[in-house]
C-alpha positions in Angstrom: -8.5 -25.4 -27.8 -10.9 -27.2 -25.5 -9.9 -30.5 -23.8 -12.3 -33.4 -24.2 -11.7 -36.6 -22.2 -13.4 -40.0 -21.8 -12.9 -41.6 -18.4 -13.1 -45.3 -18.1 -11.0 -48.5 -17.8 -11.4 -49.2 -21.7 -14.6 -51.2 -21.6 -17.0 -51.5 -24.5 -19.2 -48.7 -23.1 -16.1 -46.5 -22.7 -15.2 -47.2 -26.4 -18.7 -46.5 -27.5 -18.6 -43.1 -25.7 -15.4 -42.3 -27.3 -16.8 -43.1 -30.7 -20.0 -41.1 -30.3 -18.1 -38.2 -28.8 -15.7 -38.2 -31.9 -18.6 -38.4 -34.3 -20.4 -35.5 -32.5 -17.2 -33.3 -32.6 -16.8 -34.1 -36.3 -20.4 -33.3 -37.1 -20.1 -30.0 -35.1 -17.0 -29.1 -37.2 -14.7 -29.2 -34.1 -11.0 -30.2 -34.2 -10.7 -31.3 -30.6 -9.2 -34.7 -30.0 -10.7 -37.1 -27.5 -8.2 -38.2 -24.8 -8.9 -41.5 -23.0 -8.2 -41.5 -19.4 -7.9 -45.0 -18.0 -6.0 -44.6 -14.8 -8.4 -45.4 -11.8 -6.8 -42.8 -9.5 -7.1 -40.1 -12.2 -10.8 -41.1 -12.8 -11.6 -40.9 -9.1 -9.8 -37.6 -9.1 -12.6 -36.1 -11.1 -15.2 -37.4 -8.5 -16.2 -40.1 -10.9 -17.0 -43.6 -9.6 -19.2 -45.0 -12.4 -17.9 -45.0 -15.9 -17.8 -44.0 -18.7 -17.7 -40.4 -18.1 -17.2 -37.4 -20.4 -15.1 -34.4 -19.3 -14.8 -31.1 -21.2 -12.3 -28.5 -19.8 -12.0 -30.4 -16.6 -15.7 -30.4 -15.9 -17.7 -33.7 -15.8 -20.6 -33.4 -18.2 -21.7 -37.1 -18.4 -21.4 -39.9 -15.8 -22.3 -43.6 -16.3 -24.2 -43.4 -19.5 -23.9 -43.0 -23.3 -26.1 -40.4 -24.6 -27.6 -40.5 -28.1 -25.7 -38.6 -30.7 -28.3 -35.8 -31.1 -28.2 -35.2 -27.3 -24.4 -35.3 -27.2 -24.1 -32.7 -30.0 -26.4 -30.4 -28.0 -24.3 -30.8 -25.0 -21.0 -30.4 -26.7 -22.3 -27.6 -28.9 -23.5 -25.6 -26.0 -20.4 -26.3 -23.9 -17.8 -25.6 -26.5 -19.6 -22.4 -27.7 -20.0 -21.0 -24.2 -16.3 -20.9 -23.4 -13.3 -19.8 -25.3 -10.8 -22.7 -25.5 
């Protein structure tokens, strides 16, 4: 199973990225759960200084933006298919 995390303090944009990520995973037929990371020290530990950010398998894929659903499905589809989780 892959790990999917949204990094951010819990702001509106963080919640929007979480929602669109969950929708993309559902539409891709994936069962991964989205973990929310709100601890500032943990967020900076990923090298992220602008949120929201999306992390899959400990790799930061998106920083400081909320992609459209179709773009996010492409990103996640490629990433989740390219590695065994």
